[in-house]
Each structure stands twice: as C-alpha cells, then as structure tokens.
C-alpha positions in Angstrom: 74.5 124.2 72.1 78.1 123.8 70.8 79.5 125.8 73.6 77.7 123.6 76.2 79.0 120.4 74.5 82.5 121.9 74.4 82.4 122.8 78.0 81.2 119.4 79.0 83.9 117.7 77.0 86.5 120.0 78.5 85.4 119.2 82.0 85.4 115.5 81.3 88.9 115.7 79.8 90.3 117.7 82.8 88.7 115.7 85.5 90.7 112.5 84.9 93.7 111.4 87.0 96.7 113.7 87.1 98.9 110.9 85.8 98.0 109.0 82.6 101.2 108.4 80.7 101.4 106.1 77.7 104.9 104.9 78.8 104.5 103.2 82.2 108.2 102.2 82.4 109.8 105.5 83.4 110.2 106.9 86.9 107.7 109.6 87.9 108.0 112.9 89.9 105.2 115.0 91.3 107.0 118.1 90.0 106.5 117.0 86.4 103.5 114.6 86.6 101.4 116.4 89.3 99.6 114.2 91.8 100.3 110.6 90.8 97.4 108.1 90.8 98.5 104.6 89.8 95.5 102.4 88.9 95.3 98.9 87.3 95.1 100.5 83.9 98.4 102.2 84.3 100.6 100.1 86.6 104.1 101.4 86.8 106.8 98.8 85.8 110.3 100.1 86.0 112.6 97.6 84.1 115.0 95.6 86.2 118.7 96.4 85.9 121.9 95.0 87.4 123.1 98.7 87.6 122.3 100.3 90.9 119.2 102.6 90.7 119.9 106.3 90.9 116.3 107.6 91.0 113.2 106.2 92.7 110.2 104.8 90.8 108.1 107.6 92.2 109.3 110.8 93.9 107.4 113.4 95.9 109.6 116.3 95.0 107.0 119.0 95.1 104.2 120.0 97.4 103.6 123.0 99.7 101.2 123.6 102.5 98.8 125.4 100.1 99.2 122.7 97.4 100.3 119.3 98.8 101.5 116.5 96.5 99.9 113.1 96.7 100.8 109.6 95.4 98.1 107.0 95.4 98.6 103.3 94.5 95.1 102.1 94.1 93.4 98.7 94.8 94.9 96.0 92.6 97.5 98.5 91.2 101.2 97.8 91.2 104.4 99.7 91.3 107.2 97.3 90.3 110.9 98.0 90.5 112.3 94.5 90.9 115.7 93.0 90.4 117.6 96.2 90.8 120.1 97.0 93.5 119.5 100.2 95.6 115.9 100.5 94.1 113.5 102.9 95.8 109.8 102.5 95.4 108.4 105.8 96.7 110.6 108.7 98.0 109.2 111.6 99.9 111.7 114.5 99.8 112.4 116.6 102.8 111.1 120.2 102.6 108.0 119.0 100.8 104.3 118.5 101.8 102.2 115.6 100.8 101.0 112.0 101.4 101.3 108.6 99.9 98.3 106.2 100.1 98.9 102.6 99.2 96.0 100.2 98.6 97.8 98.1 96.0 101.3 96.8 95.9 104.8 98.3 95.8 107.0 95.4 94.7 110.8 95.6 95.0 111.6 91.9 95.0 114.1 89.9 93.0 117.8 90.2 92.9 119.7 93.2 94.3 120.5 94.6 97.7 120.0 97.8 99.7 116.5 98.5 98.4 113.9 100.7 100.1 110.1 100.4 99.7 109.3 103.9 101.1 112.0 106.4 101.8 111.3 109.5 103.8 114.0 112.1 103.0 116.4 112.6 100.1 118.9 110.1 99.0 121.7 112.6 99.6 122.6 112.1 103.2 123.7 115.7 103.5 120.2 116.9 103.0 118.3 117.4 106.3 114.7 118.7 106.0 111.3 117.8 107.2 108.7 116.0 105.1 105.2 117.2 106.2 102.1 115.0 105.9 98.6 116.3 105.4 95.4 115.9 107.4 93.7 112.8 106.1 90.2 112.1 107.6 89.8 108.9 105.6 92.9 107.0 106.6 93.4 108.7 110.0 89.8 109.7 111.0 90.3 110.2 114.7 93.2 112.5 114.4 93.8 116.1 113.3 97.5 115.2 113.0 99.0 115.1 109.5 99.4 111.8 107.8 102.4 111.1 105.6 102.0 107.4 104.8 98.8 105.3 104.7 99.1 101.7 103.8 95.5 100.6 103.7 94.2 97.1 104.5 95.3 94.9 101.5 98.1 97.3 100.7 101.5 95.8 100.4 105.1 97.2 100.4 107.3 94.2 99.6 111.1 94.5 99.5 113.7 91.7 99.1 117.4 92.0 99.4 120.1 92.1 102.1 120.4 95.6 103.7 116.9 96.6 102.5 114.1 98.4 104.2 110.3 98.3 104.0 110.1 101.9 105.3 113.2 104.0 106.0 113.7 107.5 107.5 116.9 108.8 105.9 119.6 109.8 108.3 119.2 113.6 109.1 115.7 113.7 107.7 112.5 114.3 109.8 108.9 113.4 109.5 106.0 115.6 110.6 103.1 113.2 110.1 101.7 109.8 111.1 102.3 106.5 109.4 99.0 104.6 109.4 99.7 101.0 108.5 96.7 98.7 108.2 98.4 96.6 105.4 101.8 95.1 105.1 105.3 96.5 104.9 108.0 93.8 104.8 111.7 93.4 103.9 113.2 90.0 103.5 116.8 88.8 102.8 118.2 88.0 99.4 117.6 84.6 97.8 120.4 82.2 98.5 
C-alpha cells in the first residue's frame, strides 16, 4: 500500500508544469528551465531598468527535432519586461526547434527604445541559423506545416518605444514555420 501511495505522489509531483520557480523576476531559458509554462500563478515580471537589457525575459535556447522546446504564456498570464531599453520578451534562437504559444500578454511598454516583443534569431547579428517550428494541430489545424509562433485570440504582444518591433526576424536569421496570429502584436512610439 505504501508503494502505491508513493508512486501516486511521485506521479503527481512530476506531472506539474516544467517551470515553477519561486523567484518570478529572473529571465528564463529552456536549456535550464525545460519547457516554460507561464500561468497566472507564476507571472514573470522582470524589473525595469534604465540600463539596456542584455538577455531576453524568455529564451528558447534548446530544442531538437526529437525534443522540441516550448514556451506557453497562458490565458490571463503576463510576461512583463517594461521600462527597459532594448528589452526582448521572447527570443527563439537560430538552430533550435520549438514553438511559442501566447494566450496571455507579453508586455514591453513604458520607457526605453529598441525593444522587441518576439525575436526570431539570436541577438548577435553574426549568427545565421534557422529556427524550426513544430507541427501544431491545435493552433494550425489545417496545415502539416510547422508552427513557430501562435498568438491565440485574446493573446497580446504589446511593445512601446521608438525603434521597437512587435515581432522581428533578426538579420541573417531564418524561420521554418508559420506564424499564426489570431490575437494582437503591436509596437507604438515612445511617450512624448
């Protein structure tokens, strides 16, 4: 009986989301956090800074064809990296395989310029590689093409600042996958 209870407890423990950190103020990488699932109980809030950002809030820096990496921002969940110049919400590195699904909000508003909500490719311009999406029959049901980005109805990628992008394909990078946008992706100018 004890073995059965221990097995059930172990299964319950291991079946939770891949990301469940106590400190929701530090940037995340799939190479160290596994698949990242942001829900309302663990919103990600990177503190604002007047110093230009050097790392994205979330980075897909792992993922292969046999084990793709995924980032999910669930309904009513928020990834916030506001008030910071050069901030990046989610970055999908070239040479990796995965998908980002946004049902909640990626918020890069406030002061600062040159921000990017979703970046496909590495920040280093010298890096040229392909980011590969995965087959997604939920967000792209009529296609066997891979899907790299899915912004679901109600999902929002909101960026504010001169020289900023909602979604940006880094120079020299390539994308093998669809972008399915049923929500909003917007970039507005800085407050004056």
